[in-house]
Every structure is written in C-alpha cells, then in structure tokens.
Biopython code that builds the backbone (N, CA, C, O; Angstrom):
import numpy as np
from Bio.PDB.StructureBuilder import StructureBuilder

atoms = [
    (1, "MET", "N", (69.830, 90.861, 107.800)),
    (1, "MET", "CA", (70.313, 92.213, 107.918)),
    (1, "MET", "C", (70.993, 92.890, 106.772)),
    (1, "MET", "O", (70.802, 94.068, 106.471)),
    (2, "ALA", "N", (71.800, 92.069, 106.150)),
    (2, "ALA", "CA", (72.396, 92.592, 104.993)),
    (2, "ALA", "C", (71.402, 92.988, 104.043)),
    (2, "ALA", "O", (71.634, 94.079, 103.522)),
    (3, "CYS", "N", (70.416, 92.439, 103.692)),
    (3, "CYS", "CA", (69.327, 92.844, 102.668)),
    (3, "CYS", "C", (68.850, 94.094, 103.038)),
    (3, "CYS", "O", (68.581, 94.905, 102.152)),
    (4, "MET", "N", (68.690, 94.402, 104.313)),
    (4, "MET", "CA", (68.298, 95.987, 104.493)),
    (4, "MET", "C", (69.287, 96.972, 104.300)),
    (4, "MET", "O", (68.925, 98.128, 104.082)),
    (5, "LEU", "N", (70.577, 96.662, 104.353)),
    (5, "LEU", "CA", (71.575, 97.363, 103.883)),
    (5, "LEU", "C", (71.790, 97.542, 102.455)),
    (5, "LEU", "O", (71.978, 98.605, 101.864)),
    (6, "HIS", "N", (71.737, 96.323, 101.960)),
    (6, "HIS", "CA", (71.866, 96.196, 100.394)),
    (6, "HIS", "C", (70.519, 95.536, 99.765)),
    (6, "HIS", "O", (70.450, 94.366, 99.387)),
    (7, "PRO", "N", (69.463, 96.483, 99.716)),
    (7, "PRO", "CA", (68.278, 95.931, 99.039)),
    (7, "PRO", "C", (68.445, 95.350, 97.676)),
    (7, "PRO", "O", (67.702, 94.448, 97.289)),
    (8, "LYS", "N", (69.379, 95.831, 96.956)),
    (8, "LYS", "CA", (69.738, 95.357, 95.491)),
    (8, "LYS", "C", (70.323, 94.057, 95.604)),
    (8, "LYS", "O", (70.069, 93.254, 94.707)),
    (9, "GLY", "N", (71.078, 93.702, 96.572)),
    (9, "GLY", "CA", (71.844, 92.497, 96.540)),
    (9, "GLY", "C", (70.869, 91.238, 97.108)),
    (9, "GLY", "O", (71.180, 90.047, 97.106)),
    (10, "SER", "N", (69.660, 91.801, 97.574)),
    (10, "SER", "CA", (68.924, 90.681, 98.299)),
    (10, "SER", "C", (68.415, 89.660, 97.344)),
    (10, "SER", "O", (68.271, 88.501, 97.733)),
    (11, "GLN", "N", (68.129, 90.008, 96.107)),
    (11, "GLN", "CA", (67.645, 89.059, 95.178)),
    (11, "GLN", "C", (68.649, 88.198, 94.618)),
    (11, "GLN", "O", (68.366, 87.042, 94.303)),
    (12, "HIS", "N", (69.863, 88.702, 94.462)),
    (12, "HIS", "CA", (71.175, 87.854, 94.188)),
    (12, "HIS", "C", (71.483, 86.901, 95.280)),
    (12, "HIS", "O", (71.717, 85.711, 95.071)),
    (13, "ASP", "N", (71.476, 87.462, 96.462)),
    (13, "ASP", "CA", (71.732, 86.570, 97.775)),
    (13, "ASP", "C", (70.739, 85.360, 97.778)),
    (13, "ASP", "O", (71.170, 84.214, 97.902)),
    (14, "ARG", "N", (69.624, 85.584, 97.663)),
    (14, "ARG", "CA", (68.528, 84.577, 97.587)),
    (14, "ARG", "C", (68.696, 83.661, 96.770)),
    (14, "ARG", "O", (68.612, 82.484, 97.121)),
    (15, "LYS", "N", (68.973, 84.035, 95.492)),
    (15, "LYS", "CA", (69.228, 83.117, 94.242)),
    (15, "LYS", "C", (70.366, 82.259, 94.561)),
    (15, "LYS", "O", (70.301, 81.047, 94.355)),
    (16, "ARG", "N", (71.538, 82.884, 95.114)),
    (16, "ARG", "CA", (72.844, 82.215, 95.389)),
    (16, "ARG", "C", (72.575, 81.065, 96.503)),
    (16, "ARG", "O", (73.051, 79.930, 96.476)),
    (17, "ARG", "N", (71.712, 81.604, 97.485)),
    (17, "ARG", "CA", (71.459, 80.664, 98.588)),
    (17, "ARG", "C", (70.695, 79.383, 98.158)),
    (17, "ARG", "O", (70.911, 78.297, 98.695)),
    (18, "THR", "N", (69.728, 79.577, 97.091)),
    (18, "THR", "CA", (68.881, 78.486, 96.688)),
    (18, "THR", "C", (69.788, 77.599, 95.797)),
    (18, "THR", "O", (69.579, 76.386, 95.823)),
    (19, "GLU", "N", (70.689, 78.046, 95.082)),
    (19, "GLU", "CA", (71.708, 77.232, 94.351)),
    (19, "GLU", "C", (72.687, 76.310, 95.239)),
    (19, "GLU", "O", (73.089, 75.191, 94.920)),
    (20, "HIS", "N", (72.972, 76.985, 96.372)),
    (20, "HIS", "CA", (73.837, 76.265, 97.318)),
    (20, "HIS", "C", (72.957, 75.163, 98.050)),
    (20, "HIS", "O", (73.408, 74.048, 98.312)),
    (21, "ALA", "N", (71.744, 75.541, 98.340)),
    (21, "ALA", "CA", (70.862, 74.551, 98.897)),
    (21, "ALA", "C", (70.612, 73.304, 97.991)),
    (21, "ALA", "O", (70.639, 72.140, 98.389)),
    (22, "GLU", "N", (70.346, 73.749, 96.613)),
    (22, "GLU", "CA", (70.187, 72.419, 95.729)),
    (22, "GLU", "C", (71.358, 71.648, 95.528)),
    (22, "GLU", "O", (71.290, 70.429, 95.373)),
    (23, "ARG", "N", (72.529, 72.332, 95.521)),
    (23, "ARG", "CA", (73.694, 71.607, 95.400)),
    (23, "ARG", "C", (74.123, 70.823, 96.551)),
    (23, "ARG", "O", (74.818, 69.813, 96.446)),
    (24, "ASP", "N", (73.679, 71.325, 97.701)),
    (24, "ASP", "CA", (73.849, 70.437, 99.077)),
    (24, "ASP", "C", (72.900, 69.261, 98.904)),
    (24, "ASP", "O", (73.271, 68.110, 99.137)),
    (25, "GLU", "N", (71.750, 69.541, 98.519)),
    (25, "GLU", "CA", (70.879, 68.415, 98.470)),
    (25, "GLU", "C", (71.306, 67.203, 97.690)),
    (25, "GLU", "O", (71.140, 66.050, 98.088)),
    (26, "ARG", "N", (71.936, 67.587, 96.412)),
    (26, "ARG", "CA", (72.447, 66.573, 95.432)),
    (26, "ARG", "C", (73.553, 66.020, 96.088)),
    (26, "ARG", "O", (73.680, 64.803, 95.952)),
    (27, "TRP", "N", (74.463, 66.663, 96.830)),
    (27, "TRP", "CA", (75.566, 66.140, 97.566)),
    (27, "TRP", "C", (75.105, 65.075, 98.567)),
    (27, "TRP", "O", (75.561, 63.934, 98.626)),
    (28, "GLU", "N", (74.165, 65.576, 99.329)),
    (28, "GLU", "CA", (73.613, 64.675, 100.387)),
    (28, "GLU", "C", (73.119, 63.376, 99.840)),
    (28, "GLU", "O", (73.414, 62.298, 100.356)),
    (29, "GLY", "N", (72.365, 63.498, 98.789)),
    (29, "GLY", "CA", (71.844, 62.240, 98.161)),
    (29, "GLY", "C", (72.981, 61.247, 97.772)),
    (29, "GLY", "O", (73.090, 60.067, 98.106)),
    (30, "CYS", "N", (73.780, 61.980, 97.009)),
    (30, "CYS", "CA", (75.051, 61.122, 96.532)),
    (30, "CYS", "C", (75.707, 60.392, 97.663)),
    (30, "CYS", "O", (75.982, 59.197, 97.555)),
    (31, "VAL", "N", (75.994, 61.162, 98.870)),
    (31, "VAL", "CA", (76.745, 60.707, 99.866)),
    (31, "VAL", "C", (75.800, 59.547, 100.652)),
    (31, "VAL", "O", (76.264, 58.498, 101.098)),
    (32, "SER", "N", (74.659, 59.868, 100.716)),
    (32, "SER", "CA", (73.728, 58.727, 101.429)),
    (32, "SER", "C", (73.601, 57.584, 100.589)),
    (32, "SER", "O", (73.604, 56.482, 101.137)),
    (33, "SER", "N", (73.488, 57.659, 99.330)),
    (33, "SER", "CA", (73.410, 56.366, 98.419)),
    (33, "SER", "C", (74.633, 55.620, 98.443)),
    (33, "SER", "O", (74.577, 54.390, 98.469)),
    (34, "ALA", "N", (75.901, 56.315, 98.436)),
    (34, "ALA", "CA", (76.999, 55.731, 98.552)),
    (34, "ALA", "C", (77.263, 54.947, 99.847)),
    (34, "ALA", "O", (77.815, 53.848, 99.901)),
    (35, "PHE", "N", (76.758, 55.719, 100.964)),
    (35, "PHE", "CA", (76.815, 54.991, 102.342)),
    (35, "PHE", "C", (75.863, 53.832, 102.359)),
    (35, "PHE", "O", (76.147, 52.840, 103.029)),
    (36, "ARG", "N", (74.783, 53.890, 101.685)),
    (36, "ARG", "CA", (73.918, 52.627, 101.975)),
    (36, "ARG", "C", (74.446, 51.708, 101.084)),
    (36, "ARG", "O", (74.264, 50.548, 101.453)),
    (37, "HIS", "N", (75.126, 51.851, 99.884)),
    (37, "HIS", "CA", (75.777, 50.770, 99.011)),
    (37, "HIS", "C", (76.861, 50.166, 99.980)),
    (37, "HIS", "O", (76.876, 48.956, 100.208)),
    (38, "GLU", "N", (77.705, 50.974, 100.507)),
    (38, "GLU", "CA", (78.806, 50.394, 101.453)),
    (38, "GLU", "C", (78.274, 49.532, 102.592)),
    (38, "GLU", "O", (78.832, 48.507, 102.985)),
    (39, "VAL", "N", (77.024, 50.095, 103.142)),
    (39, "VAL", "CA", (76.568, 49.092, 104.376)),
    (39, "VAL", "C", (75.918, 47.756, 103.846)),
    (39, "VAL", "O", (76.030, 46.656, 104.387)),
    (40, "SER", "N", (75.183, 48.057, 102.633)),
    (40, "SER", "CA", (74.376, 46.795, 102.253)),
    (40, "SER", "C", (75.354, 45.804, 101.736)),
    (40, "SER", "O", (75.078, 44.620, 101.934)),
    (41, "SER", "N", (76.501, 46.104, 101.078)),
    (41, "SER", "CA", (77.363, 45.061, 100.381)),
    (41, "SER", "C", (78.335, 44.518, 101.374)),
    (41, "SER", "O", (79.096, 45.234, 102.025)),
    (42, "PRO", "N", (78.272, 43.207, 101.458)),
    (42, "PRO", "CA", (79.200, 42.571, 102.413)),
    (42, "PRO", "C", (80.609, 42.603, 102.056)),
    (42, "PRO", "O", (80.912, 42.711, 100.868)),
    (43, "GLN", "N", (81.523, 42.517, 102.979)),
    (43, "GLN", "CA", (82.987, 42.896, 102.721)),
    (43, "GLN", "C", (83.562, 41.634, 101.863)),
    (43, "GLN", "O", (84.735, 41.625, 101.488)),
]
sb = StructureBuilder()
sb.init_structure("model")
sb.init_model(0)
sb.init_chain("A")
sb.init_seg("    ")
for serial, (resi, resn, name, xyz) in enumerate(atoms, 1):
    if name == "N":
        sb.init_residue(resn, " ", resi, " ")
    sb.init_atom(name, np.array(xyz, "f"), 0.0, 1.0, " ", f" {name:<3s}", serial, name[0])
structure = sb.get_structure()
C-alpha cells in the first residue's frame, strides 16, 4: 500500500527489505549452528 502512495520509495523499501532478509538468514544460520553445537557436545 505504501508503494502506491510513494512510488519513488518502493525501490528503496524493496532494497532495504532484501538487506533485512539477508541479515536475518545469516543470523538464523549462526543461531542454528551454535544451537547444534550445544546439543551435540556433551556437558
């Protein structure tokens, strides 16, 4: 809806959303690998 009101900002919003998605994917990978390490290593 915002892109219809602000067509000039749609490109910027799309780029920002992509950057956030990539950052989230890296964070998820980091968390999952750390979690796997915690689970696999005995206390």
